[in-house]
N, C-alpha and C positions, 0 to 999 in steps of 0.2 A: 255705145259710149256714150255715157251721160257726165256732167259738170261731178255729180257722185262718186264716179268711178274714177275720177284724178289721182285717189293716191294711192290708188292701189294699182295703178296704170303706172305711176311712178316708180314706184317698191317692186314690181315686179320687173321694170326695166333697168336699176339698179344692182337687182337679183342677175339677171339672164347677162346682159351687156357688159357689166362690170366698167371701164374706163371711156365705153362708147355710150355709158348711160344718159337719159337725157332728163330735163328738170321737170317739176310737175308745172310752171307758167308753159314750158315749149308744147306739152299734152293739150292744156288751157287753150291755146294760141291757136292749135292745130284742129281744134273742135273747133274752134267758133268760126272760128276761117272756112272749114270744109267740112262741115259734121258729116256729110255722107261716106266718109272716107276714113272713118273712124268707128274701130268698132270692136268689143273686150269678147274673149273666150268665156265662158266659163262653164264651171262642174258644178250641178247643182245650182248651189247659192252665191259659189265662192267663184270669182274672178280672177283666172287660172291662166291668161294672156290678152295681149290686146295686138294691135293691128292699126296703121295709119299708115293713108294713104291721100295724097292730094298733085292737082295740076302743078308742074315745074319745068323747067329748059331741061332738055335733054343732055345736053353737051356739060350741065353743072350737075351741082349736089348742093344742097342748103348746109352752110355750116354746121358741123356740129354742136349742140345748144344757144344756136342761135334762133331770136324769133323772127319771123319771116317777113310781120308788118300788114302783107297783102301778098295773095294770088296773083302772079303775074299775069297779066292782060293776055300777052301774047306765049304763054307755056306753048309749046309743043312735046309733051309728053306726059304720061300719067308716072309718077314718083311713087315708089314704095319705101315711107319715108322709114318706118319702123316697123318688124314684128318682132315679137316676144314671148314666148311661151315657155312658162314652168316644168323644171325637168316632167313631173308628174302626167303632165299632156300630152308628151312626144309617142309618136306612136300610137296614134288614134285617130290620124288624118286630120287633123288641125292644121299642118302646113299648106299641106294639098289642099284642104278647105278654102287656106287663107290664099292662096295663088288662085282659085278658081274664083275668089271673092272678090280679088283687086281686078281681076283679067275683065269681068262684068262693069265695073264699076267705069274702068278704062274703057269699055266699048258704048259705055250708057253715057260717059261724057265727050266719046268723041275724038278718041284718043285711038290710033295705030298703035302707039306701046306703050312697053311696061320698061320703065329703068330703076336700078336701086343701087348700094352700095352695099357690098359681104362683106362683113365682119368676122371675128373669131373661125374662120374656119366655115364659115355659110356658104362660100359658094360651091360647094361639092352638092350640098341641100340643093339650090337655085339651079344648077346644070340640070339636075333633074326632074326641074319643073318646068326647064325649056328656057332658060334664060341664057345668055352666053357671054363669057368676059369680054367689054369693049377695053377695056385699058384695068393698069393696075393703079392705085390710089383711088382719092375718094374723101379718108379718111384717115389718111399715111399709110404707112409699111405693114405689108400685110392685111390691106384691101383691096377690092375689088369695083369698080363700076361696071354693072352687068346692065342686060337690056331682053328683050322679049317680044316678040310680034305679041298683038293681040289676035288677030288670026279671022 
């Protein structure tokens, strides 16, 4: 992901996540704070998906739409902050590839697990990727905090 990609990234987030979408400013900050965890999925020259992950605390998730200010020095997990794929990219292995990429990034950064909050019914997909529900919530009713060992 590059700074020039941010308008497309924010637009994809709005299309895919609805009320869970994040702003351009949030993505810009994540890119500035942890660029090695920010990626785009391209189909030719068109950005059709995004992935944002960074170190965080295992038992919490960043507030939706909030700026972090900094990556916590005492982070104990790798947090899959966001993945959003436009409908036309689905069924092409992008989700599995993104999961493998996040696991590799977590391993390289020295973390033993990856956490996320599943929204919009995505917990079923994440279960197929080896994540288990830790607790309900994270971003309100119908959301689930999930975790997977890096292995």
